[in-house]
C-alpha positions as CSV (number, residue, x, y, z in Angstrom):
1,M,120.6,67.5,82.8
2,K,123.4,69.7,84.0
3,K,122.9,73.4,84.9
4,K,124.3,75.8,82.3
5,D,127.3,77.8,83.5
6,R,126.4,81.5,83.4
7,T,129.7,82.6,84.9
8,S,131.3,85.2,82.7
9,K,134.5,87.2,82.8
10,S,132.5,90.2,81.6
11,K,131.2,90.5,85.2
12,E,134.6,91.4,86.3
13,H,134.4,94.5,84.1
14,E,131.0,95.7,85.2
15,V,130.7,99.4,85.7
16,F,127.3,99.5,87.4
17,M,125.8,97.1,89.9
18,N,122.8,94.9,89.1
19,I,120.0,96.7,91.0
20,K,117.8,93.6,90.9
21,T,120.2,92.0,93.5
22,D,119.3,92.4,97.2
23,F,122.3,94.7,97.8
24,G,121.8,96.8,94.6
25,F,118.0,97.2,95.2
26,K,118.5,98.4,98.8
27,K,121.4,100.6,97.8
28,I,119.4,102.5,95.2
29,F,116.1,102.7,97.1
30,G,117.9,103.5,100.3
31,N,118.3,106.9,98.7
32,K,115.3,109.0,99.5
33,R,115.3,111.1,96.3
34,L,115.6,108.0,94.0
35,L,112.8,106.2,95.9
36,M,110.5,109.1,95.6
37,A,111.3,109.6,91.9
38,F,110.4,105.9,91.3
39,L,107.2,106.1,93.3
40,N,106.2,109.3,91.5
41,A,106.9,107.6,88.1
42,L,104.4,104.9,89.0
43,S,101.7,107.6,89.6
44,I,100.1,105.7,92.4
45,L,98.9,108.8,94.1
46,P,97.3,111.8,92.4
47,E,99.7,114.2,94.3
48,K,103.5,114.2,94.1
49,I,105.4,112.5,96.9
50,C,107.7,115.2,98.4
51,D,109.2,113.4,101.4
52,I,109.4,110.0,103.0
53,E,110.4,108.4,106.3
54,Y,112.0,105.0,106.3
55,I,110.6,102.4,108.7
56,P,112.6,99.4,110.0
57,A,112.2,96.7,107.4
58,E,111.9,93.9,110.0
59,Q,108.4,93.9,111.5
60,F,107.9,91.5,114.4
61,G,104.6,89.7,115.4
62,Y,102.7,90.4,118.6
63,S,104.2,87.3,120.2
64,D,107.4,85.2,119.8
65,K,105.3,82.5,118.1
66,Q,104.1,84.8,115.4
67,R,106.1,85.0,112.2
68,K,107.8,88.3,111.4
69,A,107.7,90.1,108.1
70,T,110.8,91.4,106.6
71,Y,110.3,93.9,103.8
72,D,112.9,95.0,101.3
73,V,112.0,98.7,101.7
74,Y,109.3,100.0,104.0
75,C,108.5,103.7,104.3
76,R,105.8,106.3,105.2
77,I,105.2,109.5,103.2
78,T,104.3,112.9,104.7
79,N,100.5,112.3,104.7
80,G,100.9,109.1,106.7
81,Q,100.5,106.6,103.9
82,Y,102.7,103.5,103.9
83,F,104.6,101.9,101.0
84,I,106.1,98.4,100.9
85,I,108.5,97.9,98.0
86,E,109.6,94.3,97.3
87,M,112.0,92.9,94.7
88,Q,111.4,89.3,93.8
89,I,113.8,87.4,91.6
90,A,112.1,84.0,91.1
91,E,108.6,82.8,91.0
92,Q,107.5,81.6,94.4
93,K,104.6,79.3,95.4
94,H,101.8,81.4,97.0
95,F,103.5,84.7,96.1
96,T,100.2,86.5,95.9
97,D,99.4,85.2,99.4
98,R,102.7,86.5,100.6
99,M,101.8,90.0,99.2
100,L,98.5,89.8,101.1
101,Y,100.3,88.8,104.3
102,Y,102.8,91.6,104.1
103,F,100.0,94.0,103.4
104,G,97.9,92.7,106.3
105,R,100.8,93.1,108.7
106,A,101.2,96.8,107.6
107,I,97.5,97.3,108.3
108,A,97.5,95.5,111.6
109,N,100.6,97.4,112.9
110,Q,98.6,100.6,112.7
111,A,96.3,99.4,115.6
112,P,97.2,101.1,118.9
113,K,99.3,99.0,121.2
114,G,97.6,100.3,124.3
115,K,95.0,102.8,125.5
116,I,94.5,106.0,123.5
117,E,94.6,108.9,125.9
118,K,94.1,112.6,125.5
119,I,93.8,115.6,127.7
120,N,90.4,117.2,128.1
121,E,89.7,120.9,128.7
122,K,90.0,120.3,132.4
123,G,93.5,118.9,132.1
124,E,92.3,115.4,132.8
125,E,93.5,112.3,130.9
126,I,90.6,110.4,129.3
127,E,90.6,107.2,127.4
128,V,89.4,107.4,123.8
129,A,88.1,104.4,121.8
130,W,90.0,103.7,118.6
131,D,87.8,104.4,115.6
132,Y,89.7,102.1,113.2
133,K,90.8,104.9,111.0
134,I,93.9,103.7,109.1
135,A,96.4,105.2,106.7
136,G,96.6,103.9,103.2
137,V,99.0,101.0,102.4
138,Y,100.5,100.4,99.0
139,M,102.3,97.2,98.2
140,I,104.7,97.4,95.2
141,A,106.2,94.2,93.9
142,I,108.9,94.4,91.3
143,L,109.2,91.0,89.7
144,D,112.0,89.4,87.6
145,F,109.5,86.8,86.4
146,T,106.0,86.7,84.9
147,L,103.2,86.5,87.4
148,F,100.1,87.0,85.3
149,K,100.3,84.6,82.4
150,E,97.0,84.9,80.6
151,E,97.3,86.1,77.0
152,K,95.5,89.4,77.5
153,A,98.1,90.4,80.1
154,N,101.1,89.7,77.9
155,D,101.8,93.3,77.2
156,I,100.9,94.7,80.6
157,V,104.1,95.5,82.5
158,V,102.6,97.5,85.4
159,E,99.4,96.1,86.9
160,N,97.3,98.1,89.4
161,I,95.2,96.0,91.7
162,E,92.6,97.4,94.1
163,L,89.3,96.5,95.8
164,I,86.3,97.2,93.5
165,R,82.6,97.3,94.2
166,E,81.4,94.8,91.5
167,S,78.0,96.4,90.8
168,A,79.1,100.0,90.6
169,K,82.6,99.3,89.2
170,L,83.9,101.9,91.7
171,P,86.7,101.6,94.3
172,F,85.7,100.2,97.7
173,T,88.5,102.2,99.3
174,D,91.4,104.3,98.3
175,K,93.6,102.9,101.1
176,C,94.4,99.6,99.6
177,R,96.4,99.0,96.4
178,F,98.8,96.5,95.0
179,V,101.1,97.3,92.1
180,T,103.1,94.6,90.3
181,V,105.9,95.4,87.9
182,E,106.7,92.4,85.7
183,L,110.1,93.2,84.2
184,P,110.3,90.3,81.7
185,K,107.3,91.8,79.8
186,F,109.2,95.1,79.1
187,K,110.8,94.7,75.7
188,K,111.5,98.2,74.6
189,D,114.9,99.4,73.4
190,L,116.5,102.8,74.2
191,Q,115.1,104.5,71.1
192,S,111.5,103.5,71.9
193,L,111.3,104.8,75.5
194,S,108.4,107.2,75.7
195,D,108.1,108.3,79.4
196,I,110.0,108.4,82.7
197,L,108.5,105.1,83.9
198,E,109.8,103.4,80.8
199,Q,113.3,104.9,81.5
200,W,113.1,103.4,85.0
201,L,112.1,100.0,83.6
202,Y,114.9,100.0,81.1
203,V,117.5,100.9,83.7
204,F,116.2,98.2,86.1
205,I,116.8,95.6,83.5
206,N,119.9,96.8,81.8
207,I,122.1,99.0,84.0
208,H,124.6,96.3,84.9
209,K,125.2,95.6,81.2
210,L,126.0,99.3,80.4
211,K,129.3,101.1,80.5
212,K,127.8,104.6,80.8
213,C,124.5,106.4,81.1
214,P,122.9,106.5,77.7
215,K,121.8,109.9,76.3
216,E,118.3,108.5,75.9
217,I,118.0,108.5,79.7
218,T,116.9,112.1,80.1
219,D,115.4,112.2,83.5
220,K,117.8,113.8,86.0
221,E,116.9,111.6,88.9
222,I,117.3,108.4,86.9
223,R,120.7,109.6,85.7
224,K,121.6,109.8,89.4
225,V,121.0,106.1,89.6
226,F,124.0,105.5,87.5
227,K,126.2,107.5,89.9
228,E,124.7,105.7,92.9
229,A,125.2,102.3,91.2
230,Q,128.9,102.8,90.2
231,L,130.9,99.9,91.5
232,N,134.0,102.1,91.8
233,N,132.3,104.1,94.5
234,L,131.8,101.1,96.8
235,T,134.0,100.5,99.9
236,Q,135.7,97.2,100.0
237,E,133.2,96.0,102.6
238,D,130.3,97.0,100.4
239,M,131.9,95.4,97.3
240,N,132.2,92.1,99.2
241,A,128.5,92.4,100.2
242,Y,127.5,93.1,96.6
243,K,129.5,90.2,95.2
244,Q,127.8,87.9,97.7
245,S,124.4,89.4,96.6
246,V,125.3,88.7,92.9
247,L,126.1,85.1,93.8
248,E,122.8,84.7,95.5
249,Y,121.0,86.2,92.5
250,D,122.8,84.0,90.0
251,D,122.2,81.0,92.1
252,V,118.5,81.5,92.0
253,F,118.7,82.2,88.3
254,H,120.6,79.0,87.7
255,A,118.1,77.0,89.8
256,V,115.0,78.4,88.1
257,N,116.4,77.8,84.6
258,W,117.7,74.4,85.4
259,A,114.4,73.3,86.9
260,K,112.5,74.6,83.8
261,E,114.8,72.6,81.5
262,E,114.3,69.5,83.8
263,G,110.6,70.1,83.7
264,I,110.6,70.2,79.9
265,E,112.5,66.9,79.7
266,I,110.2,65.2,82.2
267,G,107.2,66.7,80.5
268,K,108.2,65.0,77.3
269,K,108.3,61.7,79.0
270,R,105.5,61.9,81.5
271,G,103.1,64.5,80.1
272,R,103.2,68.3,80.3
273,K,101.2,68.7,83.5
274,R,103.3,66.2,85.4
275,G,106.4,67.7,84.0
276,I,105.5,71.2,85.2
277,E,104.7,69.8,88.7
278,V,108.0,67.9,89.0
279,G,110.0,70.9,87.5
280,R,108.5,73.3,90.0
281,K,109.4,70.9,92.8
282,L,113.0,70.5,91.6
283,M,113.3,74.3,91.3
284,I,112.2,74.8,94.9
285,E,114.5,72.1,96.2
286,E,117.5,73.4,94.2
287,I,116.9,76.9,95.6
288,V,116.7,75.6,99.1
289,R,119.9,73.6,98.8
290,N,121.9,76.4,97.1
291,N,120.8,79.1,99.6
292,Y,121.8,76.7,102.5
293,K,125.2,76.4,100.9
294,L,125.4,80.2,100.9
295,N,125.1,80.1,104.7
296,M,121.5,81.2,104.9
297,S,119.7,79.8,107.9
298,I,116.7,77.5,107.6
299,K,114.6,80.4,109.0
300,Q,115.8,82.8,106.4
301,I,115.2,80.3,103.6
302,A,111.7,79.7,104.9
303,E,111.0,83.5,104.6
304,F,112.5,83.5,101.2
305,T,110.6,80.5,99.7
306,G,107.4,80.4,101.7
307,L,108.1,76.9,102.8
308,T,107.9,75.8,106.4
309,E,111.1,75.1,108.3
310,E,110.1,71.4,108.5
311,Q,109.7,71.2,104.7
312,I,113.2,72.8,104.3
313,S,114.8,70.4,106.8
314,A,113.2,67.5,104.9
315,I,114.7,68.7,101.6
316,L,118.2,69.2,103.1
317,K,118.1,65.6,104.5
318,K,117.6,64.1,101.0
């Protein structure tokens, strides 16, 4: 079965960038005010976030042999709590494990790298034992696919996940939370938007299809997203980077949909379970090959897909 061609001349007349692309996502959330506005709309913390500090997105291991973690956006707010914000286009094997890994790295990186020393009242330096006090870490995953597929989760767009004491039904800690935002589950039109978060979700999904900011988008910070996302404001260098980002986004989209169609066809012939397994395998292989054609290194593809470099090399040799 051939992949459907999603190339459209309408893209040449886009007014606003697709903020689900890597370039668009980092462009919008590289703006402090917009990032804070989005985090506040999610209501993760009881208090309003008033300032943030960006942290380098590439976090290295403690040795050359340890795998690094590269976040889309990584920041710390004024009270010392950390936020990891990820945009994921396609379903990935072991994605929840990847969330745990990223979260764990952010926790581990808070451990002191050497001795903790302070000056006593005599002016002497003394070594102090680390008491394991850590700042909270919040992992936010914005997904362009459905992660939780059980029927009772069909209408839940934003899912809050935390550690709970089973017997008391109370939080074990307030320093660990995951938030998933499943964009495909959000079905509301402009006239049905009821709060600021829903305005954000609508813009995430639709901004690149619009010609101007709709009057129904009333939040002043979200209206600034339209100004930040205007393609006419990009330099030629940034425009080239954005076009490359769109190609990568479309390529993954093509691969996922093609693999789903192949899986359906195979499922009809071999049974549903076998069809899904083969379809998933074809999807991953197609993503690997297409990203390699886009000059991504094997190491980068490994980070993107969760596969090992050996598995990727084997796929490319086929």
